[in-house]
C-alpha positions in Angstrom: -6.0 30.2 34.1 -6.5 26.9 32.1 -8.7 27.2 29.0 -11.6 24.8 28.5 -10.6 22.0 26.1 -12.3 22.2 22.7 -14.6 19.5 21.6 -12.9 17.5 18.7 -16.1 17.5 16.6 -16.3 21.3 17.0 -12.6 21.6 15.9 -13.4 19.6 12.7 -16.5 21.6 12.0 -14.6 24.9 12.5 -11.8 23.8 10.2 -14.4 22.6 7.6 -15.7 26.1 7.5 -12.7 28.3 8.2 -9.5 26.2 7.9 -7.1 25.6 5.1 -4.8 22.7 4.0 -2.1 24.0 1.7 1.0 22.7 0.0 3.4 25.4 -1.2 6.0 24.7 -3.9 8.7 27.3 -4.0 11.7 27.8 -6.3 14.8 27.0 -4.2 17.9 25.0 -4.9 17.9 22.0 -2.6 20.3 19.3 -3.7 19.2 17.6 -6.9 16.0 19.6 -7.3 15.2 23.3 -7.7 12.0 23.4 -5.6 11.0 23.2 -1.9 7.7 21.7 -0.7 6.0 23.4 2.2 2.8 21.7 3.6 0.7 23.6 6.1 -2.5 23.7 8.0 -4.0 27.1 9.0 -7.1 28.8 10.3 -7.8 32.5 10.4 -10.0 34.6 12.6 -10.7 38.3 13.3 -9.2 40.0 16.3 -12.5 39.5 18.0 -12.2 35.7 17.8 -8.4 35.3 18.2 -8.8 33.7 21.6 -10.2 30.7 19.7 -6.9 30.4 17.9 -5.1 30.1 21.3 -7.5 27.3 22.2 -6.7 25.6 18.9 -3.0 25.9 19.7 -3.5 24.3 23.1 -5.8 21.6 21.7 -3.2 20.5 19.1 -0.2 21.2 21.2 1.6 22.8 18.3 1.6 25.7 15.8 2.1 29.4 15.9 -0.3 32.4 15.9 0.6 35.5 13.9 -1.1 38.6 12.6 -1.6 38.9 8.9 -1.4 42.5 7.7 -2.7 41.5 4.3 -6.2 40.7 5.5 -6.1 42.1 9.0 -6.7 38.7 10.6 -4.9 36.4 13.1 -3.8 33.0 11.8 -3.1 29.8 13.6 -0.6 27.8 11.5 1.2 24.5 11.6 4.1 24.0 9.2 6.2 21.4 11.0 6.2 18.1 9.1 6.5 16.3 12.5 3.5 18.2 13.9 1.4 17.7 10.8 2.1 14.0 10.8 1.8 13.4 14.6 -0.9 15.9 15.6 -2.9 17.4 12.8 -3.4 14.3 10.5 -4.4 11.9 13.3 -7.1 14.4 14.5 -8.8 14.5 11.1 -8.4 10.7 10.6 -10.3 10.2 13.9 -12.8 13.1 13.4 -13.1 13.3 9.6 -14.0 16.4 7.6 -17.3 16.2 5.7 -17.2 19.3 3.5 -15.1 20.7 0.7 -11.9 20.7 2.7 -11.9 16.8 2.8 -10.2 16.5 -0.6 -7.5 19.1 0.4 -6.9 17.3 3.6 -6.4 14.0 1.7 -3.9 15.6 -0.6 -2.0 17.1 2.3 -2.0 13.7 4.0 -0.5 12.1 0.9 2.1 14.8 0.5 3.2 14.4 4.2 3.6 10.7 3.6 5.7 11.3 0.5 7.8 13.8 2.4 8.2 11.6 5.5 9.9 9.0 3.2 12.1 11.8 1.8 10.7 11.0 -1.7 10.2 14.8 -2.3 13.9 15.2 -2.6 13.9 13.2 -5.9 12.3 14.3 -9.1 9.8 11.5 -9.2 8.5 12.2 -5.7 8.3 15.9 -6.3 6.5 15.3 -9.6 4.0 13.2 -7.7 3.4 16.0 -5.2 3.0 18.6 -8.0 0.4 16.4 -9.7 -1.5 16.1 -6.4 -1.3 19.8 -5.7 -2.6 20.7 -9.1 -6.0 19.2 -8.1 -6.0 21.3 -4.9 -5.9 24.8 -6.5 -8.3 26.8 -8.4 -5.9 29.7 -9.0 -4.9 29.9 -12.7 -1.6 31.7 -12.0 -0.6 28.9 -9.5 -1.8 26.2 -11.9 0.5 27.6 -14.7 3.4 27.7 -12.2 2.8 24.1 -11.2 2.7 23.1 -14.9 6.0 24.8 -15.4 7.4 22.9 -12.4 6.1 19.6 -13.7 7.6 20.3 -17.2 11.0 21.1 -15.7 10.9 17.9 -13.6 10.2 15.8 -16.7 13.3 17.1 -18.5 
């Protein structure tokens, strides 16, 4: 049975309320730098609404759905740089966000562009990403980590 295609404006509204644009920076030795950049887009729902996540996966034609034991929800997630660039970003460029998530989307979009040019593999590009991501987070522990990353990149 084929699912009914979601309305693109509904998708944007749903993401504005329930979605997340995130850029993880993790310690890892990759060539010249000691950090890895992981951009992602996700949306979580309760078990009762998980069918909506399957509709989102079909709508975007990418992503995975997994269960999160941490908060007992199901999560639709896109981590592939190619899928972010070719499927997620174009949707929100055509059907823009209006709420709080708009700034996070713009930062993710900039990070994807930097990564697409492989600039994140050099200290200057990674530092640019760290500075963008610092604006994205309200978590003090993460801000301190990002400041340490920035300091190490300037050395």
